[in-house]
Backbone and ligand atoms as CSV (ligand in chain L), in Angstrom:
chain,resi,resn,atom,element,x,y,z
A,1,MET,N,N,85.913,-16.222,59.227
A,1,MET,CA,C,85.721,-14.783,59.330
A,1,MET,C,C,86.945,-14.040,58.781
A,2,ALA,N,N,86.685,-12.937,58.071
A,2,ALA,CA,C,87.763,-12.215,57.476
A,2,ALA,C,C,88.593,-11.463,58.541
A,3,ILE,N,N,89.936,-11.383,58.345
A,3,ILE,CA,C,90.731,-10.733,59.292
A,3,ILE,C,C,90.556,-9.258,59.080
A,4,SER,N,N,90.351,-8.515,60.285
A,4,SER,CA,C,90.261,-7.064,60.211
A,4,SER,C,C,90.598,-6.535,61.572
A,5,PHE,N,N,91.627,-5.650,61.540
A,5,PHE,CA,C,92.010,-5.048,62.809
A,5,PHE,C,C,91.392,-3.648,62.899
A,6,GLY,N,N,90.604,-3.292,61.917
A,6,GLY,CA,C,89.959,-1.973,62.013
A,6,GLY,C,C,90.611,-0.982,60.972
A,7,HIS,N,N,89.954,0.102,60.827
A,7,HIS,CA,C,90.353,1.108,59.833
A,7,HIS,C,C,91.728,1.641,60.083
A,8,ASP,N,N,92.529,1.759,59.029
A,8,ASP,CA,C,93.842,2.228,59.120
A,8,ASP,C,C,94.860,1.504,60.110
A,9,ARG,N,N,94.534,0.166,60.234
A,9,ARG,CA,C,95.444,-0.709,61.028
A,9,ARG,C,C,95.871,-1.910,60.108
A,10,PRO,N,N,96.955,-1.625,59.368
A,10,PRO,CA,C,97.414,-2.661,58.441
A,10,PRO,C,C,97.909,-3.903,59.115
A,11,TRP,N,N,97.923,-5.046,58.483
A,11,TRP,CA,C,98.365,-6.266,59.063
A,11,TRP,C,C,99.081,-7.107,58.121
A,12,GLY,N,N,99.955,-8.046,58.562
A,12,GLY,CA,C,100.698,-8.992,57.760
A,12,GLY,C,C,100.619,-10.365,58.424
A,13,GLY,N,N,100.968,-11.410,57.676
A,13,GLY,CA,C,100.992,-12.747,58.173
A,13,GLY,C,C,102.386,-13.122,58.737
A,14,VAL,N,N,102.358,-14.137,59.684
A,14,VAL,CA,C,103.671,-14.628,60.116
A,14,VAL,C,C,103.634,-16.163,59.951
A,15,SER,N,N,104.762,-16.804,59.974
A,15,SER,CA,C,104.819,-18.314,59.926
A,15,SER,C,C,104.735,-18.795,61.374
A,16,GLN,N,N,103.623,-19.501,61.716
A,16,GLN,CA,C,103.525,-20.082,63.039
A,16,GLN,C,C,104.578,-21.090,63.338
A,17,ARG,N,N,105.039,-21.832,62.295
A,17,ARG,CA,C,106.098,-22.745,62.491
A,17,ARG,C,C,107.329,-22.066,62.970
A,18,GLU,N,N,107.666,-20.941,62.380
A,18,GLU,CA,C,108.910,-20.234,62.806
A,18,GLU,C,C,108.729,-19.651,64.227
A,19,TYR,N,N,107.507,-19.241,64.593
A,19,TYR,CA,C,107.358,-18.782,65.956
A,19,TYR,C,C,107.365,-19.975,66.981
A,20,ARG,N,N,106.951,-21.108,66.590
A,20,ARG,CA,C,107.153,-22.306,67.404
A,20,ARG,C,C,108.659,-22.503,67.640
A,21,ARG,N,N,109.411,-22.409,66.543
A,21,ARG,CA,C,110.917,-22.644,66.685
A,21,ARG,C,C,111.463,-21.591,67.581
A,22,MET,N,N,111.152,-20.310,67.424
A,22,MET,CA,C,111.761,-19.259,68.225
A,22,MET,C,C,111.326,-19.381,69.691
A,23,ALA,N,N,110.056,-19.909,69.991
A,23,ALA,CA,C,109.617,-20.107,71.343
A,23,ALA,C,C,110.559,-20.996,72.050
A,24,GLN,N,N,111.074,-21.922,71.325
A,24,GLN,CA,C,111.959,-22.998,71.955
A,24,GLN,C,C,113.427,-22.719,71.905
A,25,ASP,N,N,113.814,-21.471,71.555
A,25,ASP,CA,C,115.182,-21.022,71.415
A,25,ASP,C,C,115.658,-20.402,72.645
A,26,PRO,N,N,116.480,-21.072,73.446
A,26,PRO,CA,C,116.984,-20.540,74.765
A,26,PRO,C,C,117.724,-19.260,74.624
A,27,ALA,N,N,118.097,-18.876,73.422
A,27,ALA,CA,C,118.867,-17.586,73.295
A,27,ALA,C,C,117.905,-16.354,73.364
A,28,GLN,N,N,116.626,-16.660,73.171
A,28,GLN,CA,C,115.632,-15.565,73.329
A,28,GLN,C,C,115.222,-15.318,74.690
A,29,THR,N,N,114.730,-14.141,75.026
A,29,THR,CA,C,114.308,-13.720,76.328
A,29,THR,C,C,112.968,-14.457,76.654
A,30,LEU,N,N,112.946,-14.934,77.922
A,30,LEU,CA,C,111.885,-15.811,78.362
A,30,LEU,C,C,110.450,-15.325,78.176
A,31,HIS,N,N,110.214,-13.963,78.479
A,31,HIS,CA,C,108.777,-13.519,78.352
A,31,HIS,C,C,108.477,-13.335,76.906
A,32,TYR,N,N,109.487,-13.065,76.014
A,32,TYR,CA,C,109.151,-13.065,74.589
A,32,TYR,C,C,108.999,-14.535,74.132
A,33,ARG,N,N,109.691,-15.446,74.666
A,33,ARG,CA,C,109.377,-16.893,74.252
A,33,ARG,C,C,108.019,-17.269,74.565
A,34,VAL,N,N,107.452,-16.737,75.716
A,34,VAL,CA,C,106.004,-17.030,76.023
A,34,VAL,C,C,105.102,-16.394,74.914
A,35,HIS,N,N,105.461,-15.190,74.557
A,35,HIS,CA,C,104.581,-14.505,73.420
A,35,HIS,C,C,104.848,-15.256,72.142
A,36,PHE,N,N,105.995,-15.680,71.844
A,36,PHE,CA,C,106.198,-16.471,70.549
A,36,PHE,C,C,105.374,-17.804,70.622
A,37,ALA,N,N,105.290,-18.459,71.889
A,37,ALA,CA,C,104.570,-19.687,71.921
A,37,ALA,C,C,103.097,-19.318,71.699
A,38,ALA,N,N,102.660,-18.251,72.251
A,38,ALA,CA,C,101.225,-17.859,72.071
A,38,ALA,C,C,100.872,-17.729,70.651
A,39,ILE,N,N,101.769,-17.085,69.938
A,39,ILE,CA,C,101.549,-16.884,68.446
A,39,ILE,C,C,101.709,-18.152,67.730
A,40,GLY,N,N,102.784,-18.939,68.057
A,40,GLY,CA,C,103.068,-20.172,67.277
A,40,GLY,C,C,101.944,-21.171,67.384
A,41,TRP,N,N,101.272,-21.222,68.555
A,41,TRP,CA,C,100.262,-22.282,68.663
A,41,TRP,C,C,98.863,-21.754,68.735
A,42,ALA,N,N,98.637,-20.509,68.460
A,42,ALA,CA,C,97.276,-19.939,68.606
A,42,ALA,C,C,96.340,-20.538,67.609
A,43,ASP,N,N,95.149,-20.810,68.143
A,43,ASP,CA,C,94.150,-21.320,67.111
A,43,ASP,C,C,93.308,-20.138,66.619
A,44,ARG,N,N,92.272,-20.439,65.979
A,44,ARG,CA,C,91.397,-19.369,65.330
A,44,ARG,C,C,90.925,-18.307,66.281
A,45,GLN,N,N,90.786,-18.633,67.527
A,45,GLN,CA,C,90.268,-17.651,68.552
A,45,GLN,C,C,91.388,-17.152,69.401
A,46,GLY,N,N,92.692,-17.367,68.947
A,46,GLY,CA,C,93.782,-16.745,69.715
A,46,GLY,C,C,94.201,-17.494,70.975
A,47,HIS,N,N,93.700,-18.665,71.076
A,47,HIS,CA,C,94.027,-19.550,72.291
A,47,HIS,C,C,95.089,-20.607,71.849
A,48,ALA,N,N,96.161,-20.672,72.631
A,48,ALA,CA,C,97.218,-21.676,72.508
A,48,ALA,C,C,97.098,-22.612,73.652
A,49,ALA,N,N,96.498,-23.827,73.457
A,49,ALA,CA,C,96.291,-24.744,74.490
A,49,ALA,C,C,97.449,-25.670,74.653
A,50,PHE,N,N,97.931,-25.919,75.945
A,50,PHE,CA,C,99.013,-26.767,76.143
A,50,PHE,C,C,98.660,-27.881,77.158
A,51,GLY,N,N,99.086,-29.105,76.917
A,51,GLY,CA,C,98.852,-30.142,77.911
A,51,GLY,C,C,99.645,-29.862,79.181
A,52,PRO,N,N,99.452,-30.701,80.222
A,52,PRO,CA,C,100.113,-30.484,81.430
A,52,PRO,C,C,101.619,-30.528,81.319
A,53,GLY,N,N,102.326,-29.471,81.769
A,53,GLY,CA,C,103.777,-29.474,81.649
A,53,GLY,C,C,104.323,-29.153,80.306
A,54,LYS,N,N,103.444,-28.996,79.346
A,54,LYS,CA,C,103.988,-28.744,77.964
A,54,LYS,C,C,104.652,-27.466,77.747
A,55,LEU,N,N,104.039,-26.412,78.358
A,55,LEU,CA,C,104.671,-25.071,78.151
A,55,LEU,C,C,105.985,-24.989,78.826
A,56,ALA,N,N,106.162,-25.538,80.040
A,56,ALA,CA,C,107.409,-25.543,80.832
A,56,ALA,C,C,108.477,-26.335,80.041
A,57,ALA,N,N,108.044,-27.455,79.382
A,57,ALA,CA,C,108.913,-28.252,78.607
A,57,ALA,C,C,109.440,-27.448,77.419
A,58,LEU,N,N,108.511,-26.681,76.712
A,58,LEU,CA,C,108.919,-25.922,75.576
A,58,LEU,C,C,109.908,-24.793,75.972
A,59,LEU,N,N,109.791,-24.286,77.180
A,59,LEU,CA,C,110.590,-23.161,77.579
A,59,LEU,C,C,111.847,-23.571,78.254
A,60,GLY,N,N,112.061,-24.815,78.452
A,60,GLY,CA,C,113.225,-25.355,79.109
A,60,GLY,C,C,114.385,-25.347,78.121
A,61,LYS,N,N,115.490,-25.876,78.613
A,61,LYS,CA,C,116.667,-26.160,77.756
A,61,LYS,C,C,117.412,-27.369,78.132
A,62,ASN,N,N,118.093,-27.917,77.244
A,62,ASN,CA,C,118.826,-29.252,77.511
A,62,ASN,C,C,117.916,-30.283,77.951
A,63,ASP,N,N,116.725,-30.385,77.346
A,63,ASP,CA,C,115.709,-31.334,77.742
A,63,ASP,C,C,115.247,-31.294,79.161
A,64,GLU,N,N,115.593,-30.140,79.880
A,64,GLU,CA,C,115.069,-29.887,81.199
A,64,GLU,C,C,113.880,-28.861,81.128
A,65,PRO,N,N,112.697,-29.268,81.741
A,65,PRO,CA,C,111.728,-28.203,81.728
A,65,PRO,C,C,112.000,-27.027,82.512
A,66,LEU,N,N,111.463,-25.852,82.240
A,66,LEU,CA,C,111.624,-24.745,83.007
A,66,LEU,C,C,110.853,-24.942,84.383
A,67,SER,N,N,111.329,-24.432,85.502
A,67,SER,CA,C,110.614,-24.618,86.804
A,67,SER,C,C,109.326,-23.919,86.742
A,68,GLU,N,N,108.383,-24.409,87.602
A,68,GLU,CA,C,107.073,-23.715,87.624
A,68,GLU,C,C,107.188,-22.216,88.046
A,69,GLY,N,N,108.125,-21.915,88.961
A,69,GLY,CA,C,108.246,-20.507,89.369
A,69,GLY,C,C,108.768,-19.636,88.205
A,70,SER,N,N,109.750,-20.157,87.500
A,70,SER,CA,C,110.240,-19.368,86.297
A,70,SER,C,C,109.218,-19.277,85.243
A,71,THR,N,N,108.412,-20.338,84.966
A,71,THR,CA,C,107.335,-20.358,83.979
A,71,THR,C,C,106.287,-19.280,84.282
A,72,ASN,N,N,105.908,-19.269,85.632
A,72,ASN,CA,C,104.930,-18.337,86.044
A,72,ASN,C,C,105.497,-16.846,85.995
A,73,GLY,N,N,106.778,-16.664,86.318
A,73,GLY,CA,C,107.400,-15.421,86.262
A,73,GLY,C,C,107.462,-14.854,84.865
A,74,ALA,N,N,107.730,-15.716,83.893
A,74,ALA,CA,C,107.813,-15.242,82.530
A,74,ALA,C,C,106.431,-14.946,81.972
A,75,MET,N,N,105.425,-15.684,82.456
A,75,MET,CA,C,104.037,-15.370,82.006
A,75,MET,C,C,103.581,-13.991,82.617
A,76,ALA,N,N,103.962,-13.836,83.944
A,76,ALA,CA,C,103.580,-12.548,84.572
A,76,ALA,C,C,104.244,-11.333,83.859
A,77,ARG,N,N,105.499,-11.462,83.487
A,77,ARG,CA,C,106.119,-10.329,82.781
A,77,ARG,C,C,105.476,-10.151,81.436
A,78,ALA,N,N,105.156,-11.322,80.736
A,78,ALA,CA,C,104.560,-11.147,79.429
A,78,ALA,C,C,103.166,-10.462,79.512
A,79,LYS,N,N,102.429,-10.769,80.609
A,79,LYS,CA,C,101.159,-10.078,80.815
A,79,LYS,C,C,101.342,-8.583,81.117
A,80,ARG,N,N,102.304,-8.261,81.997
A,80,ARG,CA,C,102.534,-6.850,82.300
A,80,ARG,C,C,102.890,-6.078,81.052
A,81,LEU,N,N,103.579,-6.685,80.092
A,81,LEU,CA,C,104.037,-6.024,78.955
A,81,LEU,C,C,102.997,-6.106,77.853
A,82,GLY,N,N,101.865,-6.665,78.114
A,82,GLY,CA,C,100.840,-6.724,77.154
A,82,GLY,C,C,101.079,-7.668,75.940
A,83,LEU,N,N,102.024,-8.706,76.225
A,83,LEU,CA,C,102.380,-9.632,75.104
A,83,LEU,C,C,101.410,-10.776,75.115
A,84,ILE,N,N,100.677,-11.037,76.211
A,84,ILE,CA,C,99.619,-12.001,76.177
A,84,ILE,C,C,98.492,-11.468,77.063
A,85,SER,N,N,97.268,-12.040,76.917
A,85,SER,CA,C,96.122,-11.578,77.659
A,85,SER,C,C,96.285,-11.917,79.167
A,86,PRO,N,N,95.687,-11.139,80.055
A,86,PRO,CA,C,95.728,-11.534,81.481
A,86,PRO,C,C,94.978,-12.765,81.763
A,87,ARG,N,N,94.134,-13.228,80.867
A,87,ARG,CA,C,93.353,-14.468,80.933
A,87,ARG,C,C,94.295,-15.681,80.708
A,88,SER,N,N,95.570,-15.481,80.360
A,88,SER,CA,C,96.443,-16.634,80.063
A,88,SER,C,C,96.818,-17.379,81.342
A,89,GLY,N,N,97.108,-18.669,81.053
A,89,GLY,CA,C,97.763,-19.547,82.145
A,89,GLY,C,C,98.679,-20.510,81.482
A,90,ALA,N,N,99.347,-21.362,82.213
A,90,ALA,CA,C,100.269,-22.236,81.569
A,90,ALA,C,C,99.478,-23.266,80.697
A,91,ALA,N,N,98.180,-23.549,80.936
A,91,ALA,CA,C,97.378,-24.430,80.184
A,91,ALA,C,C,96.955,-23.828,78.866
A,92,CYS,N,N,96.899,-22.553,78.788
A,92,CYS,CA,C,96.451,-21.864,77.570
A,92,CYS,C,C,96.928,-20.415,77.637
A,93,LEU,N,N,97.686,-19.999,76.579
A,93,LEU,CA,C,98.099,-18.630,76.387
A,93,LEU,C,C,97.178,-17.996,75.464
A,94,VAL,N,N,96.626,-16.812,75.766
A,94,VAL,CA,C,95.638,-16.185,75.020
A,94,VAL,C,C,96.216,-14.804,74.406
A,95,LEU,N,N,96.000,-14.664,73.150
A,95,LEU,CA,C,96.267,-13.375,72.486
A,95,LEU,C,C,94.971,-12.622,72.197
A,96,PRO,N,N,94.848,-11.382,72.629
A,96,PRO,CA,C,93.628,-10.628,72.360
A,96,PRO,C,C,93.529,-10.379,70.864
A,97,PRO,N,N,92.241,-10.167,70.408
A,97,PRO,CA,C,92.066,-10.042,68.906
A,97,PRO,C,C,92.656,-8.762,68.341
A,98,HIS,N,N,93.026,-7.778,69.125
A,98,HIS,CA,C,93.697,-6.613,68.574
A,98,HIS,C,C,95.127,-6.980,68.145
A,99,LEU,N,N,95.630,-8.082,68.827
A,99,LEU,CA,C,97.001,-8.519,68.469
A,99,LEU,C,C,97.027,-9.616,67.382
A,100,PHE,N,N,96.126,-10.545,67.492
A,100,PHE,CA,C,96.156,-11.739,66.744
A,100,PHE,C,C,94.807,-12.087,66.157
A,101,GLN,N,N,94.744,-12.395,64.894
A,101,GLN,CA,C,93.599,-13.005,64.298
A,101,GLN,C,C,94.017,-14.057,63.222
A,102,LYS,N,N,93.183,-15.018,63.052
A,102,LYS,CA,C,93.564,-16.077,62.175
A,102,LYS,C,C,92.376,-16.422,61.233
A,103,GLY,N,N,92.607,-16.626,60.041
A,103,GLY,CA,C,91.467,-16.776,59.106
A,103,GLY,C,C,90.959,-18.244,59.021
A,104,LYS,N,N,91.784,-19.275,59.434
A,104,LYS,CA,C,91.389,-20.609,59.116
A,104,LYS,C,C,91.626,-21.459,60.433
A,105,GLY,N,N,91.090,-22.608,60.524
A,105,GLY,CA,C,91.405,-23.533,61.599
A,105,GLY,C,C,90.279,-23.550,62.614
A,106,ALA,N,N,90.100,-24.800,63.192
A,106,ALA,CA,C,89.135,-24.996,64.189
A,106,ALA,C,C,89.628,-24.626,65.537
A,107,PRO,N,N,88.797,-24.222,66.504
A,107,PRO,CA,C,89.301,-23.992,67.819
A,107,PRO,C,C,89.621,-25.316,68.472
A,108,VAL,N,N,90.705,-25.249,69.358
A,108,VAL,CA,C,91.176,-26.443,69.977
A,108,VAL,C,C,90.601,-26.333,71.467
A,109,PRO,N,N,89.992,-27.443,71.992
A,109,PRO,CA,C,89.486,-27.354,73.378
A,109,PRO,C,C,90.571,-26.934,74.373
A,110,CYS,N,N,90.352,-26.071,75.313
A,110,CYS,CA,C,91.332,-25.850,76.289
A,110,CYS,C,C,90.830,-25.980,77.703
A,111,ARG,N,N,91.684,-26.483,78.603
A,111,ARG,CA,C,91.261,-26.741,79.987
A,111,ARG,C,C,90.955,-25.391,80.729
A,112,LEU,N,N,91.674,-24.268,80.379
A,112,LEU,CA,C,91.574,-23.070,81.079
A,112,LEU,C,C,90.350,-22.250,80.777
A,113,HIS,N,N,89.861,-22.406,79.496
A,113,HIS,CA,C,88.771,-21.547,79.087
A,113,HIS,C,C,87.751,-22.421,78.361
A,114,PRO,N,N,87.075,-23.340,79.053
A,114,PRO,CA,C,86.101,-24.250,78.380
A,114,PRO,C,C,84.953,-23.474,77.784
A,115,GLU,N,N,84.654,-22.279,78.332
A,115,GLU,CA,C,83.625,-21.477,77.798
A,115,GLU,C,C,84.016,-20.547,76.727
A,116,ARG,N,N,85.392,-20.289,76.636
A,116,ARG,CA,C,85.922,-19.232,75.719
A,116,ARG,C,C,85.548,-17.955,76.130
L,1,ZN,ZN,ZN,92.012,-20.961,76.175
């Protein structure tokens, strides 16, 4: 499907590889790292699925995963700021279509939204 955000809503592309890198940079603010991870790993439907413990591992530093409480806190702040959809969880970060669209790639099965 062609990317379209609607009339008079210009868009540009980003490097998902760079967003994956920034998501893992401890110098960045945690709730933005959650947003960066959502962008970096989003599939064609805006879902970024993570295996158990994977998101906390990405957000950690010095090979230590982020605690469950801090991971949930960062996701809650990201939701409040509209950086990820309220449907997001640690198993799958979701970007709404007004924020993210992707022209290629197959959807990845996710544990949190089997129905999408
Ligand atoms: Zn999902």
